[in-house]
KEVEXVO-312844 format. One record per residue (C-alpha): residue in three letters; x, y, z; residue number from 1. Coordinates in steps of 0.1 Angstrom, whole numbers. Layout:
N
['ALA' [X Y Z] NUM],
...
***
This chain:
201
['MET' [1043 1726 821] 1],
['ASP' [1014 1726 845] 2],
['TYR' [1014 1758 868] 3],
['GLU' [997 1737 902] 4],
['ILE' [1029 1712 894] 5],
['MET' [1055 1745 895] 6],
['MET' [1038 1766 920] 7],
['ASN' [1036 1732 947] 8],
['ASN' [1073 1732 942] 9],
['ASN' [1071 1695 924] 10],
['LEU' [1097 1701 894] 11],
['LYS' [1119 1668 893] 12],
['ILE' [1151 1655 868] 13],
['GLY' [1139 1654 832] 14],
['MET' [1111 1679 836] 15],
['GLU' [1116 1706 813] 16],
['ALA' [1127 1740 831] 17],
['PRO' [1102 1768 831] 18],
['LYS' [1108 1795 814] 19],
['PHE' [1113 1829 833] 20],
['GLU' [1119 1865 817] 21],
['GLY' [1134 1890 846] 22],
['ILE' [1153 1926 853] 23],
['SER' [1188 1911 861] 24],
['THR' [1227 1927 867] 25],
['ILE' [1232 1923 833] 26],
['GLY' [1198 1939 819] 27],
['GLU' [1167 1924 809] 28],
['ILE' [1171 1883 804] 29],
['LYS' [1148 1854 794] 30],
['LEU' [1158 1819 798] 31],
['SER' [1154 1814 761] 32],
['ASP' [1185 1838 757] 33],
['PHE' [1207 1809 764] 34],
['LYS' [1192 1785 738] 35],
['ASP' [1216 1755 732] 36],
['LYS' [1234 1762 762] 37],
['TRP' [1242 1744 798] 38],
['ILE' [1225 1769 825] 39],
['VAL' [1237 1761 862] 40],
['PHE' [1206 1783 875] 41],
['PHE' [1208 1788 915] 42],
['SER' [1189 1809 940] 43],
['TYR' [1205 1827 971] 44],
['PRO' [1191 1841 1001] 45],
['SER' [1199 1875 1001] 46],
['ASP' [1225 1902 987] 47],
['PHE' [1256 1912 1016] 48],
['SER' [1254 1879 1032] 49],
['PRO' [1286 1866 1044] 50],
['VAL' [1282 1830 1031] 51],
['CYS' [1264 1845 1000] 52],
['THR' [1293 1867 990] 53],
['SER' [1316 1838 992] 54],
['GLU' [1297 1816 972] 55],
['LEU' [1292 1845 942] 56],
['ILE' [1333 1850 948] 57],
['ALA' [1333 1811 943] 58],
['LEU' [1312 1809 916] 59],
['SER' [1328 1836 900] 60],
['LYS' [1366 1824 896] 61],
['SER' [1349 1785 883] 62],
['TYR' [1330 1808 857] 63],
['PRO' [1356 1802 828] 64],
['ASN' [1357 1769 839] 65],
['PHE' [1320 1766 837] 66],
['ARG' [1325 1786 803] 67],
['ASN' [1347 1762 787] 68],
['ILE' [1322 1736 794] 69],
['ASN' [1293 1756 771] 70],
['THR' [1279 1761 805] 71],
['GLU' [1261 1796 820] 72],
['LEU' [1255 1809 854] 73],
['ILE' [1223 1832 865] 74],
['GLY' [1216 1839 900] 75],
['LEU' [1189 1849 920] 76],
['SER' [1175 1866 950] 77],
['VAL' [1143 1882 960] 78],
['ASP' [1163 1913 968] 79],
['GLY' [1159 1945 937] 80],
['ILE' [1187 1955 913] 81],
['ASN' [1200 1984 928] 82],
['SER' [1205 1962 958] 83],
['HIS' [1220 1943 937] 84],
['LEU' [1242 1965 916] 85],
['ALA' [1255 1984 950] 86],
['TYR' [1263 1945 964] 87],
['LEU' [1282 1932 933] 88],
['HIS' [1299 1967 936] 89],
['ASP' [1309 1962 973] 90],
['ILE' [1321 1929 962] 91],
['TYR' [1345 1943 938] 92],
['ALA' [1357 1975 959] 93],
['LYS' [1364 1948 989] 94],
['THR' [1381 1919 969] 95],
['GLY' [1384 1926 930] 96],
['THR' [1359 1903 924] 97],
['LEU' [1340 1912 890] 98],
['ILE' [1307 1890 891] 99],
['ARG' [1299 1889 851] 100],
['PHE' [1269 1859 852] 101],
['PRO' [1240 1875 855] 102],
['ILE' [1215 1879 890] 103],
['ILE' [1181 1880 888] 104],
['ALA' [1163 1906 906] 105],
['ASP' [1136 1887 916] 106],
['LEU' [1112 1910 937] 107],
['SER' [1082 1899 938] 108],
['GLY' [1095 1862 941] 109],
['ILE' [1072 1847 910] 110],
['ILE' [1105 1830 894] 111],
['ALA' [1117 1819 927] 112],
['ARG' [1079 1806 934] 113],
['GLN' [1076 1787 899] 114],
['TYR' [1115 1768 902] 115],
['GLY' [1102 1761 946] 116],
['MET' [1132 1783 959] 117],
['ILE' [1116 1797 989] 118],
['SER' [1109 1769 1015] 119],
['ASN' [1078 1785 1037] 120],
['GLU' [1087 1760 1069] 121],
['ILE' [1125 1781 1069] 122],
['SER' [1111 1818 1057] 123],
['THR' [1083 1833 1031] 124],
['THR' [1105 1861 1020] 125],
['SER' [1141 1850 1014] 126],
['THR' [1150 1816 989] 127],
['VAL' [1169 1788 1000] 128],
['ARG' [1203 1774 981] 129],
['ASN' [1186 1756 951] 130],
['ILE' [1203 1747 923] 131],
['PHE' [1191 1735 890] 132],
['ILE' [1211 1723 861] 133],
['ILE' [1194 1725 826] 134],
['ASP' [1206 1709 799] 135],
['ASN' [1208 1726 762] 136],
['LYS' [1177 1714 754] 137],
['GLY' [1158 1730 782] 138],
['ILE' [1158 1701 804] 139],
['ILE' [1162 1694 845] 140],
['ARG' [1192 1673 847] 141],
['ALA' [1201 1678 886] 142],
['ILE' [1189 1691 915] 143],
['PHE' [1208 1704 948] 144],
['ILE' [1193 1723 981] 145],
['TYR' [1215 1733 1009] 146],
['PRO' [1200 1754 1037] 147],
['MET' [1205 1793 1043] 148],
['SER' [1233 1784 1065] 149],
['VAL' [1254 1757 1044] 150],
['GLY' [1273 1773 1016] 151],
['ARG' [1275 1753 983] 152],
['TYR' [1309 1731 970] 153],
['ILE' [1310 1747 939] 154],
['PRO' [1338 1721 926] 155],
['GLU' [1309 1694 927] 156],
['ILE' [1286 1716 906] 157],
['LEU' [1312 1718 878] 158],
['ARG' [1318 1680 885] 159],
['THR' [1277 1674 877] 160],
['VAL' [1279 1694 850] 161],
['ASN' [1308 1675 834] 162],
['ALA' [1297 1644 849] 163],
['LEU' [1263 1646 826] 164],
['GLN' [1277 1659 795] 165],
['TYR' [1302 1631 790] 166],
['ASN' [1271 1604 802] 167],
['ASP' [1257 1619 771] 168],
['LYS' [1282 1618 749] 169],
['ASN' [1293 1583 760] 170],
['THR' [1262 1564 769] 171],
['SER' [1279 1560 799] 172],
['MET' [1279 1562 839] 173],
['THR' [1302 1579 868] 174],
['PRO' [1308 1559 901] 175],
['ALA' [1319 1578 924] 176],
['ASN' [1340 1609 936] 177],
['TRP' [1344 1600 895] 178],
['ILE' [1365 1632 883] 179],
['PRO' [1368 1641 844] 180],
['GLY' [1397 1618 833] 181],
['ASN' [1387 1588 855] 182],
['PRO' [1369 1556 842] 183],
['MET' [1333 1553 836] 184],
['ILE' [1309 1525 843] 185],
['ALA' [1294 1509 813] 186],
['PRO' [1255 1503 813] 187],
['PRO' [1240 1475 818] 188],
['PRO' [1224 1454 791] 189],
['ARG' [1188 1462 784] 190],
['THR' [1178 1435 765] 191],
['PHE' [1192 1396 765] 192],
['LYS' [1204 1405 732] 193],
['GLU' [1227 1429 744] 194],
['PHE' [1239 1405 774] 195],
['GLN' [1242 1375 750] 196],
['GLU' [1269 1403 728] 197],
['LYS' [1284 1425 758] 198],
['ASP' [1291 1385 777] 199],
['LYS' [1311 1377 742] 200],
['LYS' [1337 1405 749] 201],
***
């Protein structure tokens, strides 16, 4: 992938996710470690922030649901690894919540800038709340961006991964407010022959 595209924050749905490697709360990791898995790769502004804490706790509670659909969570902020470890310990000590998914310590901001997670108009030193849903072939399938002041709605992230996986399996589309088990929408015909065949049904 072109380096200038990545550094200019021009990642788009359908592109190959940029490869990365870094130090995390579970040790050194790289994107290729999660081959054949779906990934929810998200950034947050800083350790010990109340909004970020609420998100990590909510994600931790939903983590088994993500893993049930072959999806891993990977977090990132530009804090150092010692800060991350102290932060996760603080969350556990105060709430009893263990954060089992990796949080990358991107102190240099290289990965964050590669993924366009830093909005210079807001802050040149902290990430906003980005989410990249990456499929099991390494392709970016959905992108969400939230401001620093607004916490994410975790059920919507899970719903989106479910919808994308259902779409892939059924070559169908999901309507507004769709949840697993609800009816889906058949795709429109792409050729006149398909139109005629659909018209006969």
